[in-house]
PAFIKE-338839 format. One record per residue: residue in one letter; x, y negated, z of N, C-alpha, C, O in turn. Coordinates in steps of 0.1 Angstrom, whole numbers, plus 5000, padded with zeros to 4 digits. Layout:
// residues N
+------+------+------+------+-------+-------+-------+------+------+------+------+------+------+
! type ! n.xx ! n.yy ! n.zz ! ca.xx ! ca.yy ! ca.zz ! c.xx ! c.yy ! c.zz ! o.xx ! o.yy ! o.zz !
+------+------+------+------+-------+-------+-------+------+------+------+------+------+------+
!    A !    X !    Y !    Z !     X !     Y !     Z !    X !    Y !    Z !    X !    Y !    Z !
...
+------+------+------+------+-------+-------+-------+------+------+------+------+------+------+
//
This chain:
// residues 82
+------+------+------+------+-------+-------+-------+------+------+------+------+------+------+
! type ! n.xx ! n.yy ! n.zz ! ca.xx ! ca.yy ! ca.zz ! c.xx ! c.yy ! c.zz ! o.xx ! o.yy ! o.zz !
+------+------+------+------+-------+-------+-------+------+------+------+------+------+------+
!    M ! 3528 ! 9307 ! 2145 !  3520 !  9300 !  2135 ! 3505 ! 9304 ! 2137 ! 3501 ! 9316 ! 2138 !
!    R ! 3497 ! 9294 ! 2138 !  3482 !  9296 !  2140 ! 3476 ! 9301 ! 2127 ! 3480 ! 9296 ! 2116 !
!    Q ! 3466 ! 9309 ! 2128 !  3460 !  9314 !  2116 ! 3451 ! 9303 ! 2110 ! 3444 ! 9296 ! 2117 !
!    I ! 3452 ! 9301 ! 2097 !  3444 !  9291 !  2090 ! 3430 ! 9298 ! 2088 ! 3428 ! 9309 ! 2084 !
!    Q ! 3420 ! 9290 ! 2092 !  3406 !  9294 !  2092 ! 3397 ! 9286 ! 2083 ! 3401 ! 9275 ! 2078 !
!    E ! 3385 ! 9291 ! 2080 !  3375 !  9284 !  2072 ! 3373 ! 9270 ! 2078 ! 3371 ! 9269 ! 2090 !
!    Y ! 3372 ! 9260 ! 2070 !  3369 !  9246 !  2073 ! 3381 ! 9239 ! 2079 ! 3379 ! 9227 ! 2082 !
!    D ! 3392 ! 9245 ! 2080 !  3404 !  9238 !  2085 ! 3409 ! 9228 ! 2074 ! 3408 ! 9232 ! 2062 !
!    V ! 3414 ! 9217 ! 2078 !  3421 !  9208 !  2068 ! 3435 ! 9212 ! 2068 ! 3442 ! 9214 ! 2078 !
!    V ! 3440 ! 9214 ! 2056 !  3454 !  9219 !  2054 ! 3462 ! 9210 ! 2044 ! 3456 ! 9202 ! 2036 !
!    R ! 3475 ! 9211 ! 2044 !  3483 !  9205 !  2034 ! 3491 ! 9215 ! 2026 ! 3495 ! 9225 ! 2032 !
!    V ! 3491 ! 9214 ! 2013 !  3499 !  9223 !  2005 ! 3513 ! 9221 ! 2008 ! 3519 ! 9210 ! 2005 !
!    A ! 3520 ! 9231 ! 2013 !  3534 !  9230 !  2017 ! 3543 ! 9236 ! 2006 ! 3555 ! 9232 ! 2004 !
!    V ! 3538 ! 9247 ! 2000 !  3546 !  9255 !  1990 ! 3537 ! 9259 ! 1979 ! 3525 ! 9262 ! 1982 !
!    L ! 3542 ! 9259 ! 1967 !  3534 !  9265 !  1956 ! 3542 ! 9277 ! 1950 ! 3552 ! 9275 ! 1943 !
!    K ! 3537 ! 9289 ! 1954 !  3544 !  9301 !  1949 ! 3541 ! 9303 ! 1934 ! 3549 ! 9308 ! 1927 !
!    E ! 3529 ! 9298 ! 1930 !  3526 !  9299 !  1916 ! 3523 ! 9285 ! 1911 ! 3513 ! 9279 ! 1914 !
!    R ! 3532 ! 9280 ! 1903 !  3530 !  9266 !  1897 ! 3519 ! 9266 ! 1887 ! 3512 ! 9256 ! 1885 !
!    D ! 3516 ! 9277 ! 1880 !  3506 !  9278 !  1870 ! 3493 ! 9286 ! 1875 ! 3487 ! 9293 ! 1867 !
!    R ! 3490 ! 9284 ! 1887 !  3479 !  9292 !  1893 ! 3466 ! 9287 ! 1887 ! 3464 ! 9276 ! 1882 !
!    S ! 3456 ! 9296 ! 1887 !  3443 !  9294 !  1882 ! 3436 ! 9284 ! 1892 ! 3437 ! 9286 ! 1904 !
!    F ! 3429 ! 9274 ! 1886 !  3421 !  9265 !  1895 ! 3409 ! 9260 ! 1887 ! 3408 ! 9261 ! 1875 !
!    D ! 3400 ! 9254 ! 1894 !  3388 !  9249 !  1888 ! 3386 ! 9235 ! 1894 ! 3393 ! 9231 ! 1904 !
!    G ! 3377 ! 9227 ! 1888 !  3375 !  9213 !  1893 ! 3364 ! 9206 ! 1885 ! 3360 ! 9212 ! 1875 !
!    S ! 3361 ! 9195 ! 1889 !  3350 !  9187 !  1882 ! 3357 ! 9180 ! 1870 ! 3368 ! 9175 ! 1870 !
!    D ! 3349 ! 9180 ! 1858 !  3354 !  9174 !  1846 ! 3357 ! 9159 ! 1849 ! 3350 ! 9152 ! 1856 !
!    G ! 3368 ! 9155 ! 1843 !  3372 !  9141 !  1844 ! 3381 ! 9138 ! 1856 ! 3388 ! 9128 ! 1856 !
!    V ! 3382 ! 9147 ! 1866 !  3390 !  9144 !  1878 ! 3399 ! 9156 ! 1881 ! 3409 ! 9155 ! 1889 !
!    K ! 3397 ! 9168 ! 1875 !  3404 !  9180 !  1879 ! 3419 ! 9179 ! 1875 ! 3422 ! 9174 ! 1864 !
!    R ! 3427 ! 9185 ! 1883 !  3441 !  9186 !  1881 ! 3447 ! 9198 ! 1889 ! 3440 ! 9202 ! 1898 !
!    P ! 3459 ! 9203 ! 1886 !  3464 !  9214 !  1894 ! 3468 ! 9209 ! 1908 ! 3471 ! 9198 ! 1910 !
!    P ! 3468 ! 9219 ! 1918 !  3473 !  9216 !  1931 ! 3487 ! 9211 ! 1931 ! 3495 ! 9216 ! 1922 !
!    Q ! 3491 ! 9202 ! 1940 !  3505 !  9198 !  1941 ! 3509 ! 9198 ! 1956 ! 3501 ! 9197 ! 1965 !
!    I ! 3522 ! 9200 ! 1958 !  3527 !  9199 !  1972 ! 3524 ! 9186 ! 1978 ! 3525 ! 9176 ! 1972 !
!    G ! 3519 ! 9186 ! 1990 !  3515 !  9174 !  1997 ! 3500 ! 9172 ! 1997 ! 3495 ! 9164 ! 2005 !
!    D ! 3493 ! 9178 ! 1988 !  3478 !  9176 !  1987 ! 3471 ! 9181 ! 2000 ! 3475 ! 9191 ! 2006 !
!    M ! 3462 ! 9173 ! 2005 !  3453 !  9176 !  2016 ! 3440 ! 9181 ! 2011 ! 3434 ! 9175 ! 2002 !
!    A ! 3436 ! 9193 ! 2017 !  3423 !  9199 !  2012 ! 3417 ! 9207 ! 2024 ! 3422 ! 9207 ! 2035 !
!    T ! 3406 ! 9213 ! 2021 !  3398 !  9221 !  2031 ! 3397 ! 9235 ! 2027 ! 3394 ! 9239 ! 2015 !
!    V ! 3399 ! 9244 ! 2037 !  3397 !  9259 !  2034 ! 3382 ! 9261 ! 2034 ! 3375 ! 9258 ! 2043 !
!    C ! 3377 ! 9265 ! 2022 !  3363 !  9267 !  2021 ! 3358 ! 9282 ! 2021 ! 3346 ! 9284 ! 2022 !
!    H ! 3368 ! 9291 ! 2021 !  3364 !  9305 !  2022 ! 3376 ! 9314 ! 2026 ! 3387 ! 9312 ! 2020 !
!    E ! 3374 ! 9323 ! 2035 !  3384 !  9333 !  2039 ! 3379 ! 9346 ! 2033 ! 3368 ! 9351 ! 2037 !
!    Y ! 3386 ! 9352 ! 2024 !  3382 !  9364 !  2018 ! 3382 ! 9376 ! 2028 ! 3373 ! 9384 ! 2028 !
!    E ! 3392 ! 9376 ! 2036 !  3394 !  9387 !  2046 ! 3398 ! 9380 ! 2059 ! 3410 ! 9379 ! 2062 !
!    P ! 3389 ! 9375 ! 2067 !  3392 !  9367 !  2079 ! 3402 ! 9374 ! 2089 ! 3409 ! 9367 ! 2096 !
!    N ! 3401 ! 9387 ! 2090 !  3410 !  9394 !  2100 ! 3423 ! 9398 ! 2094 ! 3431 ! 9404 ! 2101 !
!    D ! 3426 ! 9395 ! 2081 !  3438 !  9399 !  2075 ! 3447 ! 9386 ! 2073 ! 3443 ! 9378 ! 2064 !
!    L ! 3457 ! 9384 ! 2081 !  3466 !  9372 !  2080 ! 3473 ! 9371 ! 2067 ! 3478 ! 9360 ! 2064 !
!    T ! 3473 ! 9382 ! 2059 !  3480 !  9381 !  2046 ! 3471 ! 9379 ! 2034 ! 3475 ! 9377 ! 2023 !
!    A ! 3458 ! 9378 ! 2037 !  3447 !  9377 !  2026 ! 3447 ! 9362 ! 2022 ! 3450 ! 9353 ! 2030 !
!    T ! 3444 ! 9360 ! 2009 !  3443 !  9347 !  2004 ! 3430 ! 9340 ! 2009 ! 3421 ! 9346 ! 2014 !
!    V ! 3431 ! 9326 ! 2008 !  3419 !  9318 !  2011 ! 3416 ! 9309 ! 2000 ! 3425 ! 9305 ! 1992 !
!    A ! 3404 ! 9305 ! 1998 !  3400 !  9295 !  1988 ! 3400 ! 9281 ! 1995 ! 3396 ! 9279 ! 2006 !
!    V ! 3407 ! 9272 ! 1987 !  3409 !  9258 !  1993 ! 3404 ! 9248 ! 1982 ! 3406 ! 9250 ! 1970 !
!    E ! 3397 ! 9238 ! 1987 !  3392 !  9228 !  1978 ! 3396 ! 9214 ! 1982 ! 3396 ! 9210 ! 1994 !
!    M ! 3401 ! 9206 ! 1972 !  3404 !  9192 !  1974 ! 3394 ! 9184 ! 1966 ! 3391 ! 9186 ! 1954 !
!    V ! 3388 ! 9174 ! 1973 !  3378 !  9165 !  1967 ! 3382 ! 9151 ! 1967 ! 3391 ! 9147 ! 1975 !
!    N ! 3377 ! 9143 ! 1958 !  3380 !  9128 !  1959 ! 3370 ! 9121 ! 1967 ! 3361 ! 9127 ! 1973 !
!    E ! 3371 ! 9108 ! 1968 !  3362 !  9100 !  1977 ! 3348 ! 9100 ! 1973 ! 3339 ! 9097 ! 1981 !
!    D ! 3345 ! 9104 ! 1960 !  3331 !  9106 !  1955 ! 3326 ! 9120 ! 1957 ! 3314 ! 9122 ! 1954 !
!    G ! 3334 ! 9129 ! 1963 !  3329 !  9143 !  1965 ! 3331 ! 9152 ! 1953 ! 3326 ! 9163 ! 1953 !
!    L ! 3338 ! 9147 ! 1943 !  3340 !  9155 !  1931 ! 3353 ! 9164 ! 1934 ! 3362 ! 9159 ! 1940 !
!    T ! 3352 ! 9176 ! 1929 !  3363 !  9186 !  1931 ! 3375 ! 9183 ! 1922 ! 3374 ! 9184 ! 1910 !
!    I ! 3386 ! 9179 ! 1928 !  3399 !  9177 !  1921 ! 3404 ! 9191 ! 1917 ! 3409 ! 9193 ! 1906 !
!    W ! 3405 ! 9200 ! 1927 !  3408 !  9214 !  1924 ! 3402 ! 9223 ! 1935 ! 3400 ! 9219 ! 1946 !
!    L ! 3400 ! 9235 ! 1930 !  3395 !  9246 !  1939 ! 3404 ! 9258 ! 1935 ! 3403 ! 9262 ! 1923 !
!    A ! 3412 ! 9263 ! 1944 !  3421 !  9274 !  1941 ! 3423 ! 9283 ! 1952 ! 3421 ! 9280 ! 1964 !
!    D ! 3428 ! 9295 ! 1950 !  3432 !  9305 !  1960 ! 3446 ! 9303 ! 1964 ! 3455 ! 9301 ! 1955 !
!    F ! 3449 ! 9304 ! 1977 !  3463 !  9303 !  1982 ! 3466 ! 9314 ! 1992 ! 3457 ! 9319 ! 1999 !
!    D ! 3478 ! 9317 ! 1993 !  3483 !  9325 !  2004 ! 3484 ! 9316 ! 2016 ! 3487 ! 9304 ! 2015 !
!    R ! 3480 ! 9321 ! 2028 !  3481 !  9312 !  2040 ! 3494 ! 9306 ! 2043 ! 3495 ! 9295 ! 2048 !
!    D ! 3505 ! 9313 ! 2039 !  3518 !  9308 !  2042 ! 3522 ! 9297 ! 2032 ! 3533 ! 9291 ! 2033 !
!    E ! 3514 ! 9293 ! 2023 !  3516 !  9282 !  2014 ! 3511 ! 9269 ! 2020 ! 3513 ! 9258 ! 2014 !
!    L ! 3503 ! 9270 ! 2031 !  3496 !  9259 !  2037 ! 3500 ! 9256 ! 2051 ! 3505 ! 9265 ! 2058 !
!    E ! 3499 ! 9243 ! 2054 !  3502 !  9239 !  2068 ! 3489 ! 9233 ! 2074 ! 3482 ! 9226 ! 2067 !
!    L ! 3486 ! 9237 ! 2086 !  3474 !  9233 !  2093 ! 3475 ! 9218 ! 2096 ! 3485 ! 9214 ! 2102 !
!    V ! 3466 ! 9210 ! 2093 !  3465 !  9196 !  2096 ! 3456 ! 9193 ! 2108 ! 3459 ! 9187 ! 2118 !
!    S ! 3444 ! 9199 ! 2106 !  3434 !  9198 !  2117 ! 3424 ! 9209 ! 2116 ! 3421 ! 9215 ! 2106 !
!    R ! 3419 ! 9213 ! 2128 !  3410 !  9224 !  2129 ! 3396 ! 9219 ! 2130 ! 3393 ! 9210 ! 2138 !
!    H ! 3387 ! 9226 ! 2123 !  3372 !  9223 !  2124 ! 3368 ! 9227 ! 2138 ! 3370 ! 9238 ! 2142 !
!    Q ! 3361 ! 9218 ! 2145 !  3356 !  9221 !  2159 ! 3341 ! 9224 ! 2159 ! 3336 ! 9227 ! 2169 !
+------+------+------+------+-------+-------+-------+------+------+------+------+------+------+
//
C-alpha cells in the first residue's frame, strides 16, 4: 500500500468513527460518507504511516462540505499530486 500524502485525492473506504468530529461551510456541510472523494490537506506526522491526516471535501463552488481527520487506512488513493 502506498503512503497517502498531502494533496493526494482519496476516496473514503472505511469509517472507523461514524460520529467523528468534522467542520464545513454553513449551508453545505455534512458528515463524511463512504465513497466520498476528497483531498488530503495536511499530514500531521508525514514520516509516521499510522498518523492521522486532515482531509477536505469541497463542492463545485469551493465550499467545504467537510473537513475531518482520518487514519490513512480509512482512505484509498485515487490520484497523486504531481
